[in-house]
N, C-alpha and C positions, 0 to 999 in steps of 0.2 A: 504492499500499501505506499501510496505516495506520501512523504513527510516534507513539508516546507524547511527549506534549508535554515530559515531565522530560527525555526525551533530546534531542529538538527544540530546547529553549533551553539544552542543559549548556553551563556557562561554556567558552570556549575558553583563557582566561588565569588566571593565579592571582589577578588585581586582580578578577576577576569573582566568585570563589568567597565565598561568604557564610561568616560564622563562621569558627572556628578559628584565630583570630589569634594564639594561644597558641604554634601553629606557623607559620602562614602570613602573619603580620603583617610588615610590614615589616623588622623586626629577629628576626623568626622563626627557628629553627635552620632546619627543613625547607628555607623558602623558602631560605635561604642555601645550603642543598646542593643545591638544586636549579638555582639561578641559576648555581653554582659548573660546571656541567654534567659532572660527576665524578658519577655514580648509582650508589649501592650498592645491596647487596640490601636491602630492607624489608619490613617488614609492618607494615600499617596496621589497626588496631584500635578499632572505635568501632560505635556502633549505626547501623542501616540507615537510609539517606536522608541522612547528615552529612558527604557527598563523597567519601568516600574513594575510589569508581572514578572520579569526575572529576578528582582531583588524579592519579590514576595516567594517565589518558588526555591530561591536560596534559603531564605528564612525558616519556609516549611521542612525543608530537608534537614535543618539542624535543630528544630524545634522538641523533636520526638514527641509529637501529638500527632492525631489521627487530622488529615488534611482534606478538608471538603472545597470543593470551587463552584460557585455561582456566577453567572452573567446575568447580570440585572435586566438584561436586554429581552430575556428569554424565562428567567427563573419568576416564580411566584411564591405566593403563599405556602402554598401546597410542598413546593421546594424546603423551604424554611421549616415545616414542621415534619420533614423526614429528619432533618439534620437535628431537631431538638428532641425528637424520638429515641435517637441514639444515646444523648448524654445518658450517664450514670449507667451505662450498660458495657457488655464485655466489647462492644464494638467502638466504645469512646469511653475508656475509662479514667482517662487525664483531661477530659474535656475534648474540646473540637479548635482547631484553627481552621476558621472560614475564610479563605479569600474570596472576597466580593467584587468584580470586575464591574466598572461603569455603575456604580452605585447611583449614581444620578437619575438612572431610569426607574429606581423604586420610589414608588409613591410613599405618602407618608405613615399609611396604616402599614405598608410591608416595612419599614424603617423601624416603626415602632414596635412591630413584633419581635425583635431582636434585642429590645434593650434591658429586658429583665435578666438575660444569659449575660450580656456584655457587663452588668452590673456585678453579678457573682463569679462572672470568672469563669463559667463554663464554657462559654465561647470565646475566644480571642478572635477578633477580626480584623483582618487587612482588607481596607477596601481601597480601590483606584477609581480614579475619575481623570477625564480630560477637560471638566468642567471646574469651576471655582467652586470648592466645596462649601465656601461660606453663603452662597448663593442657591446652591442644590440640594445640600445636606440639611436634614432636620435638626434644629439646635440640641436638641435631647442627644443625638447620637454625637454631635459634634463635641458637645462637653465631655463625652466619654472617650475621645479617640484625641490621638496628637497627630497634627497635619504635616506632612514633609511635603514641599515641592521640589518636584524634579524637573530639572532646565533642560530646553532643548539643546541638544549635542551640537559642539563646534565641529567645522570640516574637519578638522586635524584629529578628534575623538572617531568620526566617523572612518576616515581613511583605514584606521586600525582595524575596524571591524571588516572593512571590503578587502585588506589584503589578506584577513583570515579567510574569508570566505572562499578567495579565489584558491588560496593554498589550502583549504581542504575538499575543493571541488577539483583539484589538479590530483590530489593524492586519489579521491574518491574514482576519477575518471580513467586513473593510471596512464596519465599525458599531462604534459607541461601545458601551461596555457600563456601564451606570449600576449601581452597586452601592450599597445600603442602608448606612448608616453602620454602621461596625463590623464590617462582612462580613469585611474582610481579616483583621483583628486577630482574628477569631473563629477563623477556618480555622487561623492561625499559633498560637494557642494550644492549638486542638484537635488539633494534629497530632502532639503528642510529641516537639517538635525534628526530625522526618521532612520534609525537604524535598521529596522524592519525592511525599509523599502529599499535601502542600499544593498542590503544583502539579497533581496528579492531581484534586484537587478544584475547584480553579479551571476545570480544562478540563470538568468534567462539569458544573459550575454552570453554564458558559457555555453548553453544549451543549444543557440543557435551560432556559434562560432564556426567558422571554416576549418579543417583540418589541412593542414600544409606541411609537410617536412616533417611528420611527427609531432606536431604542436598543434594546439586549437589557437587561433588568431581571434583575439577582440580588439576591434577597431574603434576609434575615436568617434566616427559617423554612427558606428552602431550604438554606441555609449550614448550620444546626443538623441539619437532615436527614441531610446528606452526610457531617457529622464524628461522628454518634453515636458515642461510646467509642473513637473514633482516635486518642484521646490516650493511650491506653494502649500502653506498651512491656511486654509481659509474655510471659514463654516457661516454661513449667513446668519445663523443663530447661536453660535460659539462666541468663546471670549476673544479668539483671533480675529473675528469681525471687528469687536468693539476695541480691540488694542490697536488694530490696523487705523481704523478712524481717530481715533485718539490721538494716535501717532501723528497722522496727516496734520490735524488741526493745531496740536502743540508745537510741531515743527514748524509751520507757517505762524502762529503766535510768536515764536521763536526768532524770527524773520531770518530761518534759514534755508532757501529754495533749494539746496541741495538733498535734504531731510525729505522736505517737501515732495520732491520729484520723486524720490524713492518710493515713499508710502503711496504716492498717487500710481506709481508702477504696478505695484503688488496688487491695488484694486482695480487698475486697469486689467493685470494679467484673470484677475477672477472675474472680470466681465461685470462688475456692479455698478455699472452705468448711474442708477436713479440714487443710490447713495451718495456716491460722489459728487453729484451735483448738487443735493439737498445740502451736505456737508459744505461745500464752496459756497453756497449762499448764505448759510449761516456765519462762516468767518467773514465775510465781506462785511457784513452788519455788526457782528458781535467783538472781533478783534481789530480791524480797521476801521470801520464806523467813519465816524466825524473826521477824523484825522485826513482822512482821503475820501469824502462822500461819493467821489465820480466812480471809487471801485466797486459798488453796487450794482449801477447798470450795467458797467462793463464786465462783472463777472456774471449779470444774468442774460448777456448777449453771448458770452461763451458757453454757458449751459445752454443755452437755447441752439446753438450751434451744434454742440456736441448730441444733443438728443435728435435733432433733424439726421444728422451724419450716421450716427451708430457706429460703434467700432469695426473696423481699426481708426479709422479717420477720427473719431471722436476725442482721441487722446491728444490730438494736437491744439484745440482750444482750451483742452481742460489745463493742458501743460501750461499753456499760457496763462491762464487764470491763477494757478499757485504760483507761478514767479511774481506775476504782478502784486499778489496778496502777500506773498513771503516779503517781497522789497519793500513795499508801501510802508510810509509810517502807521504808528499804530495807537489806536484810541479804544476802550472801553467804557469812555464815558457814558457814552448813550446806554448801554448793557446795564452798568452799576446805577446809572437812574432808576431805570424801569424796576429794575428788583428792590429797591429801598420803597418804590413809590407803591409795588404791589404788597410787599411787606407792611406798610402802614394800613392799606386797605383792609388786609387780611385781618390784621388786628383791631379792625374797628376804628383805626385813627383817621376820621375823615370829617364828619360834621358835615352841615346844609353849605347848598351851593351859595356863594354871596347873592343878594338880592339884585345887584347889577349886573349879574353874570344869567341869570333867570332867562326864561323864553318869555318875550313878552306876551305870549298868550297865557302865561300864567298871572298876569298883574291884574288880580281881580280884587286887590284889596281896597279900592277906592283910592289910593293915596293919590295927590295931585303931582304934578309934574314929573311923572315916568319914575324907571326905576333908578336913576340915577347913573347908567352906563355913560362913561366916558369913551366916543368913538376916536381910537387913536388916529385915523387917517386924517382926523381935523386937526390935528395939533404937530408943532414942528418937529422934524424926524419921524414922523407918524408913529411917535410915543407920548404917552402920559401917564405919569404915577398914577395906579389906584390898585385896589387888591383883587388879586385872582382866587386864591387860596382860601378855602373854608377858615372860620374863625378859629377852630380848634386847632388848626396847624398851619397857622399864617405866616409862621416863620420858618417852615420846613423848608429845607434846601437838597435837593436830590441830584441835580447836575452841578459838577464842578468841571470847567474848562480844562482839557488836557494839554499837556506841555508839548504841542505839536504847533506847528506854524500856522496850519488851518483855523483851528480854535482859538488861538491865541489871537490872532488877527479879528476874530468875532470879537471876543474880549476885548480887545482895545476899541473896537468899535463901540460896544453898548457901554463899555466903561466912559467913554467919553459924553455919550449922551444921557445916561442915568447918572453920572456924577460919580462913578466908582463903584455904586453899590454890585452885588454878584446877582 
């Protein structure tokens, strides 16, 4: 029966695990916990192919406890009950070590069914998830577990796994594998930190390799074919989706056009045109705003062009918009102003609209002389001093002029007219 290479050469000891030095290095906290032999309930959080399942298997092999595995995508309450029924029997005299993969797919009731047994220690759980556990795992479970974050592997770490895979395949096939220069490096960089994906690519390349002079030849052209778009880690409903969007906005806000273009390229490769357009429109108003108000209609024009063009041509106006926003002066004054105003409204800090600002139709009190509204266009510079805010917040200040040329020019203009008041 066929066995995937990634499973066939899965590391059996912690020393064979690539990457994750921050927790599995010689002085790493998780390694010290494992070496102690006292295994707590744990949740491993990180992207696919970074070693979560491998480490869990190594822990299970050294724990001396009965190992049961469940995948939350297919398991249900009945499977949990089967495990519970083995407790305190000859089948599990020392309790059960449960490896629960993709715990985020268990609903609240399913997760709750484990609480009692995690509490009394009859079940020790090692759960894994590719999603942020603080968003997807029930709080009562989290409080009984220690969360360890596994990082995406670097290309340097993945190269070691790729070389090991080719060496294993060469021995298995009984024939040397001749790789063109740069093949391992290309696979490692193209897999997006996913060791499983890199090993699968090595296996597929070996399967399709042409035999020549007693050797299997693996070409760079084939390596590029196998790894098309494979470096993308992107899930429209997952953490990576929001991480890339966040990185795009923060890079533009930080006025780094190169980083902005990089994260745009990731979104372009994922083909996520609507989210790019929406985010650029937000950035134009939120982060550039009043420092360069023309950015808003310009970005809107770029977005409209992109939506009409579609990919791949859409990437051109989108790139223009990103560079324009990244290199434009920044102001969040408008964003801050509306947030303060909304906070006051939500807190009930408002009051009646001043009489002079009310609709004329509301003037039914019989007061002679009208409402007292002063029409600014009848006064010099089209401005006259009068109260606009309700009495309860008449001195509230929401907008502060930003420290940029455009807003400072406006401030200077109105200071001259209003006599220096904000």
